[in-house]
Residue, then its C-alpha position, 0 to 999 in steps of 0.5 A: m169870334k167875338k174876341i177877334l171882333v172885340l180886338t178889331l174895334l179896340i185897334l179900330t178906336a185906338i186908331f181914329t182916337g188919336c191924342g189929346d182933346e179935341s175942340a167940338t169944331e175940330k172934330n167936327s169938321n175931320l173926315k175918316v175914310m177908308l181905302g181899300s188897299n195901301v198906297v203904293s207910292l206918291d211919286s207921280a212918275q211911279v204911280v198907277d193905282l187909283v189909289s194913289f192916284e186920289v191922295i196924291a190928287d188931294c195934296i196937288d193940283g195941276l192944270m185942270q180938275l175934274d168938276k162933279n160931272g167929270k167935266a174938266v175945269p181951270a185949277l191952276a191954270s186960270s186961263f188957256e188957249v188952243s191954236d187952231d189946228g189944235k197942236t198948242y196949248t198955252f196955260h196961264l197960271r193962277d197965282a199959287k203958292w207950294a206948302n214950303g212958300d215956294d210959287v207954283t211956276a210953269e217950270d214946275f210943271v215943265f220939271a216934272w214932265r221932263r221928269l217922268c218921261q225921262k224915268a220911263g216908268e208904266y205909266s210914261y207912255i200916257f205922254g207919247n203919240t198913243v194918248a197925250c201926242i205931246k211933242n217928242a214925249d215917244a223919243v224922250i221915252k226912249g232916251a233922247d234928251p229931255e230938253i227937247l220935250g214940246v213943253t216949255a216956259e215962257n215966263s213963270k206963269t206961262l205954259l206952252v205945251k207942242l201936241d204932234a196930234p189934236v187930242p180931243f180928249f186932252l184937257s181932261l188928261m191934265a186932271l190927272p196926277t200923272f201931269y201934275p206939277i212938282n217943285e223942282k227945287f224941292y226935289n233937288s234938296l232930297e235924298i236920291d230915290s226919297y221923293g214922296t216916301s214921308p210928308e218930309t219929302f212931299l210937296s203939296n200945293g192943293a187942299f191938303v198937306l201930308t201928315e203920316y203917311l210911309p209907302g203900305a202903311a195902314d194910316i194916312q193923314l192930311k190936313k187942311n193947306d191954308t195956303y192953298w189958292n182955293a183954300e176958303k172953300v176947302s172946309l175940312n181941317n183933317l181928311n183921315y184915311q183907313v186903310v180896310s181891305s175886310s168889308d166886314n171891318a169896314l161895315t162894323a167901323f161904320k156902325n160904331g162911328m170910326l169911318d165915315l165912309v166906306e166902300i161895300t162889296g158882295n153879300q152884305i149890300q143885299q144886309i144893308q139895303s133890307d136894313p131900315e137905318l143902314s140904307k138910308n147910308f147906302s149909295i152906288h156910284s158908278g164905275a168904269s174900271l175894268q177888272y180882267l184876267s191878263f194872260n202873260q205871251d211871253a216866250k221865256n215863261h212857264h211852260a216855256g210861253a205855253l200862254a202864247n198860244k191863242n186857243l189856250r187863252l180862248a179855252i181858259s177865258n170861255a171856261i168863266d162864268r162870270e155872270s156867277l163871278v157878279n151874283n156870287y163875289a163880286m159886287k152885285n152892282a159889278i156888270a159881268t162884262y163881254t168887252a175891252i171897254p166897260v159898260d156905261f162908258a164913252p158916249s159917242f158924240i154922234t149917237d150919245k149910245f155907249f160904246a160897249e152897248n153890245q155886249k153880244q158882238f163879240a160872243d164867238v169869243v167872249g164868253f161862258d160855254v164849256e164845250k167850246a173852252r175844251k174844243f179850244l183846249e184839245t187844239a192847244k194841247s195838239e198845238l203845244g204837244k202838251d196834255n196838261f197845262d199848270l199855271n200860276i194867277i197871281y194877284a193883290n191880296d191886299s186889294g180888298e176880299t173881292v179880289v181874293k174871292v175872285a181869284q179863287a173863283i176863277k181857279s175853281q171854274v177853270e179846273e173844273n170845266l178844264p180838267d187838264v189845266k190847274i191853276t195854281l194862286q200866288p196871292m201877295p201884297k199890292a206893291e210886290y203884285l206891280s212889281n211882277l206884272d212889270s217883270n212879265n214874272y206871271d202866267l197870269a194876273l187878276t187885274y183891272w184898268a180904270p179910265d183916265y179919260n173918257d174915250p175908248m182908247t184910254f183901254l185900247n191902247l193899252w196893248t199896242t207893242d209900245g203902249c202900257k209897260s205890262s201889257e201881256n208882251w203881246s203885239n200885232a202890227e194891224y192892231d198898231k197900224i189902228i190905233k196910230d191911224c185914231t190917235t195921229g194918223a187918218y181918223v184924227n179928224n174923222y169921228n165916225a172914222r174913228w170910233a168904226a176902226m176902234y171897234d176894228a181893233e177891239k175885235i183883232l184883241l179879242d179874237n186872239a184873247v190877249i185879256a180876258p173881260l170879266y166885269t165893270n167894277a161899280s162902287a157901292n158905299l156907306i156915308s154918314s148922314n152928317v157928311s155931304g160935298i163928296e164927288f165920285h167920278s169914274v175917270a182918273f180918281k174915285r173921289v175928290f174930297k177938298y169940298a166935302k163937308v161934315k155936319 
């Protein structure tokens, strides 16, 4: 073990030392940050994960950005107007440049948005009428001419966006990397499908530019973008990321000064809190991402689509001890969750209560009850004419050790509490895992969803028939109607009715055990005492570094 530790330290030292000498000023303006998993892509038309979103947001600004309190404030849009009916937005762009010297123009947004809808990737649904409601987005995603999309450049500095229905959280959506611009001339100069695969194929207009990156690489380096419109507010000269999936290695790297910010999980939290020195660097930041078990209901799937049986799904969900997952395997400051909406998320404008405040409202179908789970299983056996089930769980084994431990714990709990169900673990790199999700090549998946905006709909719209691409292959007409009424229909202008209807939708979702919610994530961090100004968010992406400082 000592040899392994020494080798790990030598590798980390080599990574962060680099070549040549640095002046004291340059060295002190470098921030070295842990990533818990690899960046999958820097192409906004492909990205669906928080890690990739974060790095893109380091380098590119959108129309809006989130301030330290999570409120949408202007970024590339210096100002905007909204029509009286809430269905037309006019954005006026500030004078800003791409890192190659080109002006940032309204056409850059038009190109990027049309391209993303035309590609119809997993995240394209967010443009459509379950979320952003951009005019004709659903038609373009299904193959219509992208020129009919409700976004036009009135001139180089004026962007006009038309919606099919008013969206109260529309401005906060504009801070999401999915809605960021792309320089069309630069993009067209690249080889096909090469955009965002290297520093040479990725163009910044934000606080930092990419200097070292390869898809899946453990080391990502950025430097300050001197052409950034708000460069005078950026103190860092360099932002260096290092992928460290082991919490033990992360803690070691922090103690030895190789990383300035690391995320800590599991039993190490208690160890750190009892350490007089390390505890000074420790902080917990609330999160709103939901960790859950996805059931693939594709009839062509394993066991002839056995998971299309509701009672089998209910059996598995009720065989899982969520409190044990949190206390023994996940971070102790995660919260066991029994709803499809995370805890401490989306407060009501009327009551100020979080949407999922009542964690017992679905106790009849979501909980830990072995006797109930076995009754569900016996019903499933009778309905399916089977005596046993052998299912697989896929998960990304490079997304941190907590994911690995939780997957192992779920296997153990389900097999112990449901002796006729066997679970095979299928760990894989995140890119392969996401590919399997997209292609329905799994039985169960240990996954999570992080909110894009501060409203329950950022979760609930995932499970509509035309929602997220990897959405369990479940379809329910009543559910679809409720979501439509909440986004473009009867409840759009009736806040209380919309809020109540979203509870109705959530009940349908959980009564049918479309997913098994597990816990709401939080983030426990060690931050060097000479670092300040890092912003932590629970919506869109976890961290913002553009205003960070190293003393």
